[in-house]
Structure formats: structure tokens, C-alpha cells
C-alpha positions in Angstrom: -130.4 55.2 22.1 -129.5 58.6 20.6 -126.8 61.1 21.8 -129.6 63.0 23.6 -130.4 59.9 25.6 -126.9 59.7 27.0 -126.2 62.3 29.7 -122.8 62.6 31.2 -122.5 61.8 34.9 -123.3 64.7 37.3 -121.1 64.7 40.3 -121.6 65.9 43.9 -119.6 65.4 47.1 -121.0 64.6 50.5 -120.1 62.6 53.6 -116.6 61.6 52.3 -118.0 60.2 49.1 -118.3 61.3 45.4 -121.8 60.7 44.1 -122.3 60.3 40.3 -125.7 60.2 38.6 -126.0 58.9 35.1 -129.3 58.9 33.1 -130.2 56.9 30.0 -133.3 56.3 28.0 -133.8 53.0 26.3 -136.3 52.1 23.6 -137.4 49.1 25.6 -140.2 48.5 28.1 -139.3 48.8 31.8 -140.0 45.1 32.3 -137.2 44.2 29.8 -134.7 46.6 31.4 -135.6 45.3 34.8 -135.0 41.7 33.6 -131.5 42.7 32.4 -130.8 44.2 35.9 -132.0 41.2 37.9 -132.1 37.9 35.9 -129.1 35.7 36.5 -129.3 34.4 32.9 -129.0 37.9 31.5 -126.4 39.5 33.9 -123.5 37.9 32.0 -124.6 39.6 28.8 -123.7 43.1 30.1 -122.4 43.0 33.7 -121.0 39.7 35.1 -122.1 36.2 36.0 -123.9 36.2 39.3 -127.2 36.1 41.2 -129.4 38.8 42.7 -132.1 37.8 45.2 -134.8 40.3 44.3 -136.0 41.3 47.7 -134.9 43.8 50.4 -132.0 42.1 52.2 -131.5 39.7 49.3 -128.0 38.5 48.5 -126.1 39.9 45.5 -123.1 38.1 44.1 -121.3 39.1 40.9 -118.0 37.6 39.7 -116.0 39.9 37.5 -113.5 37.1 36.7 -111.3 39.1 34.3 -110.5 41.7 37.0 -110.6 39.4 40.0 -113.4 41.5 41.6 -116.2 39.7 43.4 -119.2 41.6 44.6 -120.7 40.0 47.7 -123.4 42.3 48.9 -127.0 42.8 50.1 -129.9 44.6 48.6 -130.5 47.8 50.6 -133.4 49.3 48.7 -135.9 47.5 46.5 -139.2 48.1 44.8 -140.1 45.5 42.2 -139.6 46.6 38.6 -138.4 50.1 39.5 -135.7 50.3 42.2 -132.6 48.2 43.1 -129.7 49.2 45.3 -126.7 47.3 46.6 -123.0 47.9 47.2 -120.7 46.9 44.4 -117.9 45.9 46.8 -117.2 42.9 48.9 -118.5 42.6 52.5 -115.2 43.6 53.9 -114.6 46.7 51.8 -116.1 50.2 52.1 -119.7 50.7 50.9 -119.9 51.7 47.2 -123.7 51.9 46.7 -125.1 51.5 43.2 -128.7 52.5 42.8 -130.8 51.6 39.7 -134.1 53.5 39.2 -136.4 52.8 36.3 -139.5 54.7 35.1 -141.7 54.2 32.0 -140.9 56.9 29.4 -143.4 56.8 26.5 -142.7 53.5 24.8 -139.4 53.1 26.5 -137.7 53.3 29.9 -135.7 56.0 31.7 -132.9 54.6 33.8 -131.1 56.6 36.5 -127.9 55.0 37.8 -126.5 56.6 41.0 -123.3 55.4 42.5 -121.2 56.6 45.4 -117.5 56.1 45.7 -115.2 56.9 48.7 -113.4 60.3 48.1 -110.0 58.6 48.4 -110.8 56.3 45.5 -110.6 56.8 41.7 -114.2 57.9 41.1 -113.3 58.7 37.4 -112.3 55.1 36.8 -115.4 53.8 38.6 -117.7 56.0 36.6 -116.0 55.0 33.3 -116.5 51.4 34.2 -120.2 52.0 34.6 -120.3 53.9 31.3 -118.9 50.9 29.6 -121.4 48.5 31.3 -124.3 50.8 30.4 -123.1 50.6 26.7 -123.1 46.8 27.2 -126.6 46.9 28.7 -127.8 48.8 25.7 -126.3 46.3 23.3 -127.7 43.4 25.2 -131.2 45.0 25.2 -130.8 45.2 21.4 -130.0 41.5 21.2 -126.3 42.0 20.2 -124.2 41.7 23.4 -120.7 43.1 23.2 -117.5 42.5 25.2 -116.3 45.2 27.7 -115.6 48.2 25.5 -112.1 49.3 26.7 -111.9 52.2 24.3 -115.1 53.6 25.7 -113.8 53.0 29.2 -110.5 54.8 28.6 -112.2 57.8 27.0 -114.7 58.3 29.9 -112.0 57.5 32.5 -109.8 60.4 31.2 -112.8 62.7 30.8 -114.2 62.0 34.3 -110.8 62.3 36.0 -110.3 65.7 34.4 -113.8 66.8 35.5 -113.3 65.6 39.0 -109.8 67.3 39.2 -111.4 70.8 38.5 -112.0 72.9 41.6 -115.6 73.0 42.7 -117.4 76.3 42.1 -117.4 78.6 45.2 
């Protein structure tokens, strides 16, 4: 993935939530990227150990043991090989939808990740975490999985917090 393939998150605000959209292009077939997003054996390589029942209404359980976070959710949008959406929070917390959309792009795949975070939460931190996991996804696709890149996380956290603190254009 080149620098042109990495587009900084684009933010919008609606309904008491911050929405962030991130786009990536991977030099891997859509079927390979989809497998990374949904295969229980591959999830720990870039996200967290867990299971995703690939069907509308299917259960999602991810265990981020290092942070103590457990995602216990349900798939709310699904189209095999191209669309997956669930909340990355527990059942008792506020909804924090994360939506993965894949499309073929030449000999690779275009991925659009859209997430929504309640306005009163640290959206900059949340987006930085997903930036780090997208870096991990890229490495896993290349066959060289990496640990959570804290330096990447800190750089993006500060950049996104600064961007979100700017007044919105009138």
C-alpha cells in the first residue's frame, strides 16, 4: 500500500455521533481481505481473537484481552464478500457501529471503513485505534503480522484530536 492508498479519516457529525470514514486500497483480492475480516483463525493476526457469524443477525465476539475490552455484538448489515457491519461495543454500551465495505479495484481491493462514535466520547482515540488496526491488517495480508503499533496510534490520536477540536466551517 502506498501513501496515496492511505486517506486520512473524513469526519462528519449527525445525530449525536461523530462519523469517521477511512479508505484504503490493498494489493490483494477482495476474497483475501474478506477472509481477514471474518475468519476466526485470521482475526487475531490483526484485530483480536474472536468469532463472527457471517450472516445478518449473526453474533460477533471479539476479546481485546490487553485492554480488557470485549465486543459482544450482532451483525446489523451484511452482504457476503462486500459488506459487514456490527457495533464494536458490548451489548450494554452505546452503539458504536463499524462498517466494512469492500470493492474490487483492478487487481486489488478498495476498503471503506466507516465508524460512528457518540459525541461525548474520544473519537480521536477511537479513530487512531482503527488506524493502528488497519496497519495491522495490511501487514497480516502481506504475511508478516505485527503487534499493535502504539507509535502509529499515538501519532494519529493526537492528529485526530486536533482535527476534531477545530471549529466546523460555517
